[in-house]
C-alpha positions as CSV (number, residue, x, y, z in Angstrom):
1,M,45.7,46.3,35.0
2,L,44.7,48.3,31.9
3,L,47.2,49.2,29.2
4,V,48.0,52.9,29.0
5,Q,47.9,52.8,25.2
6,N,44.4,51.3,25.3
7,I,43.3,54.1,27.7
8,L,44.7,56.7,25.3
9,A,42.9,55.1,22.4
10,N,39.6,54.3,24.1
11,K,39.2,56.9,26.9
12,E,35.5,57.7,26.3
13,V,34.6,54.0,25.7
14,Y,36.3,53.1,29.0
15,I,34.5,55.8,30.9
16,K,31.2,54.5,29.7
17,A,32.0,50.9,30.3
18,L,33.3,51.5,33.8
19,A,30.1,53.4,34.6
20,K,28.5,49.9,34.7
21,R,30.6,49.3,37.8
22,N,29.4,52.5,39.3
23,F,33.0,53.7,38.9
24,D,33.6,57.3,37.9
25,A,36.6,56.8,35.6
26,A,36.9,60.2,34.0
27,P,39.1,61.9,36.6
28,V,41.4,59.0,37.0
29,L,41.8,58.3,33.3
30,E,42.6,62.0,32.8
31,E,45.3,61.7,35.5
32,V,46.7,58.6,33.8
33,I,46.9,60.5,30.5
34,D,48.6,63.5,32.1
35,L,51.1,61.3,33.9
36,D,51.9,59.3,30.8
37,K,52.5,62.5,28.9
38,N,54.8,63.7,31.7
39,R,56.6,60.3,31.6
40,R,57.1,60.5,27.8
41,D,58.4,64.1,28.0
42,T,60.8,63.2,30.9
43,Q,62.0,60.1,29.1
44,A,62.7,62.2,25.9
45,K,64.7,64.7,28.0
46,L,66.7,61.9,29.6
47,D,67.4,60.3,26.3
48,N,68.6,63.6,24.8
49,T,70.7,64.3,27.8
50,L,72.4,60.9,27.7
51,A,72.9,61.2,24.0
52,D,74.7,64.6,24.4
53,S,76.8,63.2,27.2
54,N,77.9,60.2,25.0
55,K,78.6,62.6,22.1
56,Y,80.8,64.9,24.3
57,S,82.6,61.9,25.8
58,K,83.7,60.8,22.4
59,E,84.7,64.4,21.5
60,I,86.8,64.7,24.7
61,G,88.9,61.7,23.7
62,V,89.6,63.2,20.2
63,L,90.5,66.6,21.7
64,F,93.0,65.1,24.2
65,K,94.5,63.1,21.4
66,N,94.9,66.3,19.3
67,G,96.4,68.2,22.2
68,E,93.4,70.5,22.7
69,Q,93.4,70.1,26.5
70,Q,91.5,73.4,27.3
71,K,88.6,72.5,25.0
72,A,88.6,69.0,26.4
73,N,88.4,70.2,30.0
74,L,85.4,72.5,29.1
75,L,83.6,69.6,27.6
76,K,84.4,67.5,30.7
77,E,82.6,70.2,32.8
78,K,79.6,70.0,30.5
79,T,79.5,66.2,30.7
80,A,79.7,66.4,34.5
81,Q,76.7,68.8,34.4
82,L,74.9,66.5,32.1
83,K,75.5,63.5,34.4
84,D,73.9,65.4,37.3
85,T,71.0,66.3,35.0
86,S,70.5,62.7,33.9
87,K,70.5,61.5,37.5
88,Q,67.9,64.0,38.4
89,L,65.8,63.2,35.3
90,S,66.2,59.5,36.0
91,A,64.9,59.9,39.6
92,E,62.0,62.0,38.3
93,L,61.1,59.3,35.7
94,T,61.2,56.6,38.3
95,E,58.8,58.6,40.5
96,I,56.4,59.3,37.6
97,Q,56.4,55.7,36.6
98,E,55.7,54.5,40.1
99,K,52.8,57.0,40.4
100,L,51.4,55.8,37.1
101,I,51.6,52.2,38.2
102,Q,49.9,52.8,41.5
103,L,47.2,54.8,39.8
104,L,46.6,52.0,37.2
105,Y,46.2,49.6,40.2
106,T,43.1,51.6,41.3
107,I,41.2,51.1,38.0
108,P,39.1,48.0,37.8
109,N,38.8,45.8,34.7
110,I,36.6,46.8,31.8
111,P,33.4,44.8,32.0
112,H,32.4,42.6,29.0
113,D,29.5,43.9,26.9
114,S,27.3,41.2,28.2
115,V,27.6,42.3,31.8
116,P,24.2,43.7,32.9
117,N,23.8,47.0,34.6
118,G,23.1,46.9,38.3
119,Q,24.0,48.2,41.7
120,S,24.2,45.0,43.8
121,D,23.7,41.2,43.8
122,E,20.0,41.8,43.6
123,D,20.5,42.9,40.0
124,N,22.4,39.8,38.8
125,E,20.9,38.0,35.9
126,E,19.8,34.4,36.1
127,V,20.9,32.6,32.9
128,Y,20.3,28.9,33.8
129,R,18.6,26.7,36.3
130,E,18.6,22.9,36.7
131,G,17.5,20.3,39.2
132,D,14.3,19.7,41.2
133,I,14.2,21.2,44.7
134,P,13.6,18.2,47.0
135,K,10.7,18.1,49.4
136,L,12.0,17.4,52.9
137,E,10.3,15.8,55.8
138,E,8.6,18.0,58.3
139,G,11.1,19.3,60.9
140,A,14.1,19.3,58.4
141,L,17.1,21.0,59.9
142,P,19.7,23.4,58.6
143,H,23.2,22.1,58.3
144,W,24.5,23.6,61.5
145,E,21.9,21.6,63.5
146,L,22.6,18.5,61.4
147,A,26.3,18.9,62.1
148,K,25.6,18.9,65.9
149,K,23.0,16.0,65.7
150,Y,25.4,13.7,63.9
151,D,28.6,15.0,65.5
152,I,30.4,15.7,62.2
153,I,31.3,19.4,62.5
154,D,32.2,21.2,65.7
155,F,31.9,25.0,65.4
156,E,32.4,25.6,69.2
157,L,35.6,23.6,69.2
158,G,36.9,25.8,66.4
159,V,36.2,28.9,68.4
160,K,38.2,27.4,71.3
161,I,41.2,26.6,69.1
162,T,41.2,29.7,66.9
163,G,38.0,31.8,66.8
164,A,34.7,32.0,64.9
165,G,34.8,30.9,61.3
166,F,37.3,28.0,61.8
167,P,35.2,24.8,62.2
168,V,36.6,21.4,63.1
169,F,35.4,18.5,60.9
170,K,35.0,15.2,62.7
171,G,34.5,11.5,61.8
172,K,32.3,11.1,58.8
173,G,32.2,14.9,58.3
174,A,36.0,14.9,57.8
175,R,35.7,11.9,55.5
176,L,33.1,13.6,53.4
177,Q,35.3,16.7,53.1
178,R,38.2,14.5,51.9
179,A,35.8,12.6,49.5
180,L,34.6,15.9,47.9
181,I,38.2,17.1,47.4
182,S,39.3,13.9,45.8
183,Y,36.2,13.8,43.6
184,F,36.6,17.4,42.4
185,L,40.3,16.8,41.6
186,D,39.5,13.6,39.7
187,K,36.8,15.3,37.7
188,N,39.2,18.2,36.8
189,T,42.2,16.0,35.9
190,E,39.9,13.8,33.7
191,A,38.9,17.0,31.9
192,G,42.5,17.8,31.1
193,Y,43.5,20.0,34.0
194,K,47.0,19.3,35.4
195,E,47.1,19.0,39.2
196,Y,49.4,21.2,41.3
197,Q,50.1,21.4,45.0
198,V,51.1,25.0,45.7
199,P,52.2,27.1,48.7
200,H,49.5,28.4,51.0
201,L,51.4,31.7,51.5
202,V,52.4,34.1,48.8
203,N,54.7,37.2,48.6
204,E,53.5,40.7,47.9
205,A,54.4,40.5,44.2
206,S,52.0,37.5,43.8
207,G,49.2,39.4,45.5
208,Y,49.7,42.3,43.1
209,G,50.0,40.0,40.1
210,T,46.5,38.6,40.4
211,G,44.9,41.7,41.8
212,Q,44.3,40.8,45.4
213,L,46.6,43.7,46.3
214,P,46.0,46.5,46.8
215,D,42.2,46.2,46.2
216,K,41.6,43.4,48.7
217,E,44.4,44.0,51.1
218,G,42.1,44.3,54.1
219,Q,40.6,40.8,53.3
220,M,43.9,38.9,53.4
221,Y,45.7,37.6,56.4
222,H,49.2,39.2,56.6
223,V,52.1,37.5,58.2
224,T,53.9,40.7,59.1
225,G,57.2,39.1,60.3
226,D,57.9,37.7,56.9
227,D,55.7,40.0,54.8
228,L,53.7,37.1,53.4
229,Y,50.0,36.6,52.8
230,L,47.8,33.6,53.4
231,I,46.1,32.8,50.1
232,P,42.4,33.6,49.7
233,T,42.2,31.1,46.9
234,A,44.5,28.8,44.9
235,E,44.0,31.2,42.0
236,V,46.8,33.3,43.4
237,P,49.7,30.9,43.6
238,V,48.6,28.9,40.6
239,T,48.3,31.9,38.3
240,N,51.5,33.4,39.6
241,M,53.5,30.3,38.5
242,F,53.4,32.0,35.1
243,R,54.4,35.5,36.3
244,D,57.1,37.1,34.1
245,E,56.9,34.2,31.6
246,L,57.1,34.5,27.8
247,L,55.2,31.4,26.4
248,T,54.8,30.3,22.9
249,A,51.5,29.8,21.1
250,N,52.1,26.1,21.2
251,N,52.1,26.2,25.0
252,L,48.5,27.4,25.1
253,P,46.1,26.6,26.5
254,I,47.5,25.8,30.0
255,C,44.9,24.2,32.3
256,C,45.7,23.8,36.0
257,T,43.8,22.6,39.0
258,G,44.7,22.5,42.7
259,Y,43.3,22.0,46.1
260,T,44.1,24.4,48.9
261,P,42.7,25.8,52.1
262,C,41.6,29.4,51.7
263,F,41.8,32.2,54.2
264,R,39.7,35.4,54.2
265,R,39.3,38.1,56.7
266,E,35.8,38.9,55.6
267,A,33.9,41.1,58.1
268,G,31.4,39.0,60.1
269,S,27.8,39.7,60.7
270,Y,24.9,38.0,62.4
271,G,21.9,36.0,61.2
272,A,21.2,32.6,59.5
273,H,22.7,33.8,56.2
274,V,26.2,33.6,57.8
275,R,25.7,30.8,60.3
276,G,27.5,27.5,60.2
277,L,29.3,26.9,56.9
278,N,27.7,29.8,55.1
279,R,30.7,32.1,55.8
280,L,34.1,31.1,57.1
281,H,37.5,32.5,57.6
282,Q,39.2,29.2,56.6
283,F,37.7,26.8,54.1
284,D,38.7,24.3,51.5
285,K,38.4,24.8,47.8
286,V,39.4,23.1,44.5
287,E,40.3,25.6,41.8
288,I,40.7,25.5,38.0
289,V,42.9,28.1,36.2
290,R,43.4,28.5,32.4
291,I,45.9,30.5,30.4
292,E,44.5,31.1,26.9
293,K,45.0,32.9,23.7
294,P,42.8,36.0,23.6
295,E,40.6,34.7,20.7
296,N,39.9,31.5,22.6
297,S,39.2,32.8,26.1
298,Y,35.4,33.1,26.0
299,T,35.0,29.7,24.4
300,A,37.2,28.4,27.3
301,L,34.9,30.3,29.8
302,D,31.9,28.5,28.4
303,G,33.7,25.2,28.7
304,M,34.5,25.9,32.3
305,V,30.8,26.6,33.0
306,D,29.8,23.4,31.3
307,H,32.4,21.5,33.4
308,I,31.0,22.7,36.7
309,K,27.5,22.0,35.4
310,D,28.5,18.4,34.9
311,I,29.8,18.1,38.5
312,L,26.6,19.5,40.0
313,K,24.5,17.1,37.8
314,E,26.4,14.2,39.2
315,L,26.0,15.5,42.8
316,K,22.2,15.9,41.9
317,L,22.0,19.3,43.6
318,P,19.5,21.9,42.4
319,Y,21.5,24.9,41.1
320,R,21.3,28.1,39.1
321,I,23.8,30.2,37.2
322,L,23.9,34.0,37.5
323,R,25.7,36.5,35.2
324,L,27.0,39.1,37.6
325,C,26.0,42.7,37.1
326,G,28.4,45.6,37.0
327,G,27.9,46.5,40.6
328,D,28.6,43.0,41.9
329,I,31.4,41.8,39.5
330,G,34.9,41.4,41.0
331,F,37.5,44.2,40.6
332,T,39.7,42.2,38.2
333,S,37.0,40.3,36.2
334,A,35.6,41.2,32.8
335,L,32.8,38.6,33.1
336,T,31.8,36.4,35.9
337,Y,29.2,33.6,36.3
338,D,28.2,32.6,39.8
339,F,26.8,29.1,40.6
340,E,24.4,28.8,43.4
341,V,23.0,25.6,45.0
342,F,19.5,25.7,46.6
343,S,19.5,24.9,50.3
344,T,16.0,23.5,51.0
345,A,16.4,23.6,54.8
346,Q,17.4,27.3,54.7
347,D,15.1,28.1,51.8
348,R,17.8,30.1,50.0
349,W,20.4,30.0,47.3
350,L,24.0,29.6,48.4
351,E,26.9,30.6,46.2
352,I,29.3,27.7,45.5
353,S,31.4,28.8,42.6
354,S,32.5,31.8,40.6
355,V,33.9,31.4,37.1
356,S,35.6,34.4,35.6
357,N,37.5,35.7,32.5
358,F,40.0,38.4,33.4
359,E,41.0,38.9,29.8
360,S,44.5,40.5,29.8
361,Y,43.9,42.4,33.1
362,Q,45.8,40.0,35.3
363,A,48.3,39.1,32.5
364,N,49.4,42.8,32.3
365,R,50.1,42.9,36.0
366,L,51.9,39.5,35.8
367,K,53.8,40.3,32.6
368,L,52.4,37.0,31.3
369,R,52.9,37.0,27.5
370,F,53.1,34.6,24.7
371,K,54.8,34.8,21.3
372,D,52.1,34.3,18.6
373,E,52.5,32.6,15.2
374,N,53.8,35.8,13.7
375,G,56.6,36.1,16.4
376,K,54.8,39.0,18.1
377,N,54.6,39.2,21.9
378,Q,51.0,39.3,23.2
379,L,49.4,39.4,26.6
380,A,47.6,36.1,27.4
381,H,44.1,35.9,28.9
382,T,43.6,34.3,32.3
383,L,40.5,32.6,33.7
384,N,39.7,30.9,36.9
385,G,36.8,29.1,38.6
386,S,35.9,27.3,41.8
387,S,35.5,23.6,41.1
388,L,34.3,23.7,43.8
389,A,34.2,25.5,47.1
390,L,33.5,22.9,49.7
391,P,31.6,24.6,52.6
392,R,28.4,25.4,50.8
393,V,28.5,22.3,48.7
394,L,28.7,20.3,51.9
395,A,25.9,22.4,53.4
396,G,23.7,21.7,50.4
397,I,24.4,18.0,50.6
398,L,23.7,17.8,54.3
399,E,20.4,19.8,54.0
400,N,19.1,18.4,50.7
401,Y,20.0,14.8,51.3
402,Q,18.7,14.5,54.9
403,T,16.2,11.7,55.5
404,P,14.6,10.0,58.5
405,K,17.4,7.4,58.3
406,G,20.2,9.9,58.2
407,I,22.0,11.9,55.6
408,K,22.3,10.0,52.4
409,I,25.6,10.4,50.5
410,P,25.2,11.2,46.8
411,D,25.8,8.1,44.7
412,V,28.9,9.5,43.0
413,L,30.6,10.1,46.3
414,V,30.0,6.7,47.9
415,P,33.1,5.1,46.4
416,Y,35.2,8.0,47.8
417,C,33.5,8.0,51.3
418,G,33.2,4.3,51.8
419,F,29.7,4.7,53.4
420,E,26.2,5.5,52.1
421,Y,24.7,7.3,55.1
422,I,25.8,9.7,57.9
423,D,23.7,8.4,60.8
């Protein structure tokens, strides 16, 4: 959430920057400014009313003490009127503040200067590529056919139990899933990230804190009886561990990792681009989250990118990195890099990770602050990244590592799996 004082100071700059997102900010920023002026005016009236009421209350005591009962009673009538006025002003102030907050929730984050212009994912900028695309034998299969051939993932059984987008992993497929989770967590903890196991449901305050609500409300599964939400990513519960916290400069950086299932009500469509593991309603993911001082957050972002590069090098999967354009970047992000692995059997790139710096946008919603070396309270910067999302990593391994003998397990995963081939 943007700070009102920053909107007041940088209105024209923000309007231009948000145009990168194809967001017309001028009307909403003007409304924010008007509401803030109304809020300040109402607050001033309330403060003056309360001050007068306190002053008269003191005078009443003196008048009664001096036997001036008539004057005291007149002042009592005035103070009663002032109390009614203060209640009315207080109610008005609460209403204005709520309108202002709800309006600020509708404004996306300011994109970083390096975010390219663009309307959609077709305008994202490739910034890095590594790995040779393997040459597969004739008749190579996409992962959903391999899953059926080797009986490792059952999509139809998932439909029977729940519905489309909820696959059942079986045998060596389930073992490979578990191996990937353990490997990712080990890589993250070795890099200094502290592991957490967190709830898979969150309350409304947590959804608002990291920006899934209200922007992504339609994408979250809502448990209406308890007013809880199934998490779309571990980012939500992990980051919300620090909601309403005042940290010290010595606490930072804070580096967290966690494995969770993820639940998303994404609208389905048809075609190979969403078949199999390409788009699911429930999937597993290992996440990394960082809380940083503002001056260190972009160095931290680069470090997160390098960390995920290292994982993909060890898996020996061909990948590329995209800097997302203004039309494709997430609502709360200032800068996002997407990692994509190449699926040789599908002849297309599959997104496997997003790494983002939210700057102070989430921290303002979360009221996540730290006391700097000068004793001043500052908003922290928050960052998160997939390290990694399992479905498309698994799809890439199945498709790129298929051989006439079976699916070869990447060397780095063999100790975790306990087998070298799925056959």
